[in-house]
C-alpha positions in Angstrom: -21.6 31.8 94.7 -19.2 33.5 92.3 -19.6 37.0 91.5 -20.8 37.7 88.0 -17.9 38.7 85.7 -18.6 40.7 82.6 -15.7 39.8 80.4 -15.2 41.8 77.3 -14.8 40.3 73.8 -11.1 39.9 74.0 -11.3 38.0 77.3 -13.9 35.7 75.9 -11.9 35.1 72.8 -8.7 34.4 74.8 -10.6 31.9 77.0 -12.0 30.2 74.0 -8.6 29.9 72.3 -7.1 28.5 75.5 -9.8 25.9 75.7 -9.3 24.9 72.1 -5.6 24.6 72.6 -6.1 22.5 75.7 -8.5 20.2 73.8 -6.1 19.9 70.9 -3.2 19.1 73.2 -5.2 16.4 74.9 -6.2 14.9 71.5 -2.6 14.9 70.3 -1.3 13.3 73.5 -4.1 10.7 73.2 -3.3 10.0 69.5 0.3 9.0 70.4 -0.9 6.8 73.3 -0.2 3.1 72.7 -3.5 2.1 74.3 -5.4 4.3 71.8 -3.5 2.7 68.9 -4.3 -0.7 70.4 -8.0 0.2 70.6 -8.0 1.4 67.0 -6.4 -1.8 65.9 -9.0 -3.8 67.8 -11.8 -1.8 66.2 -10.3 -2.3 62.7 -10.0 -6.0 63.4 -13.6 -6.2 64.6 -14.8 -4.3 61.6 -12.9 -6.6 59.3 -14.4 -9.6 61.1 -17.9 -8.2 60.8 -17.3 -7.5 57.1 -16.1 -11.1 56.6 -19.1 -12.5 58.4 -21.5 -10.4 56.4 -19.8 -11.6 53.2 -20.2 -15.2 54.3 -23.8 -14.7 55.1 -24.4 -13.1 51.7 -22.7 -16.0 50.0 -24.7 -18.5 52.1 -27.9 -16.7 51.1 -26.9 -16.7 47.4 -26.1 -20.5 47.6 -29.4 -21.2 49.3 -31.3 -19.1 46.6 -29.5 -21.0 43.9 -30.4 -24.3 45.6 -34.0 -23.3 45.9 -34.1 -22.2 42.3 -32.6 -25.6 41.2 -35.2 -27.4 43.4 -38.0 -25.4 41.9 -36.7 -26.2 38.3 -36.4 -29.9 39.2 -39.9 -30.0 40.6 -41.3 -28.2 37.5 -39.5 -30.6 35.2 -40.8 -33.6 37.2 -44.3 -32.3 37.1 -44.0 -31.6 33.3 -42.6 -35.1 32.7 -45.4 -36.7 34.9 -48.0 -34.7 33.0 -46.6 -35.8 29.6 -46.5 -39.4 30.8 -50.2 -39.1 31.9 -51.2 -37.6 28.6 -49.3 -40.4 26.7 -51.2 -43.0 28.9 -54.5 -41.3 28.1 -53.7 -41.3 24.4 -52.8 -44.9 24.5 -55.9 -45.8 26.4 -58.0 -43.8 23.9 -56.3 -45.6 20.9 -57.0 -49.0 22.6 -60.6 -48.0 23.3 -61.1 -46.9 19.6 -59.5 -50.2 18.4 -61.8 -52.2 20.7 -64.9 -50.3 19.5 -63.9 -50.9 15.9 -63.3 -54.6 16.6 -66.8 -54.8 18.3 -68.4 -52.9 15.4 -66.7 -55.1 12.8 -67.9 -58.2 14.7 -71.5 -56.9 14.8 -71.3 -56.1 11.0 -69.9 -59.6 10.3 -72.7 -61.2 12.4 -75.3 -59.2 10.6 -73.9 -60.2 7.2 -73.8 -63.9 8.4 -77.5 -63.7 9.5 -78.5 -62.1 6.1 -76.5 -64.7 4.1 -77.6 -67.7 6.0 
């Protein structure tokens, strides 16, 4: 086991400065390394691809939402047209029923008049 050294402040500061310098030297050497530049380029390319795919997914979601909104609008229009057609049929049936009732009533009235007259 190493003996305990009790360095003073200046020794500790010098050791710290040397460690920082060594780390900085390694970083600078690594920054100039072609392999690191290649890794950075690959990461940038992957990030651009992820961004492109995210934009495509967002566009696909937007198109799908528009399609669904158009489908809902078409369904609502079809339901409204069907309801209007049903109401028109009911009104026509009601008019025909009223006309038939009036015809029957007029026939009864005419029969009553004929019995009284004859």
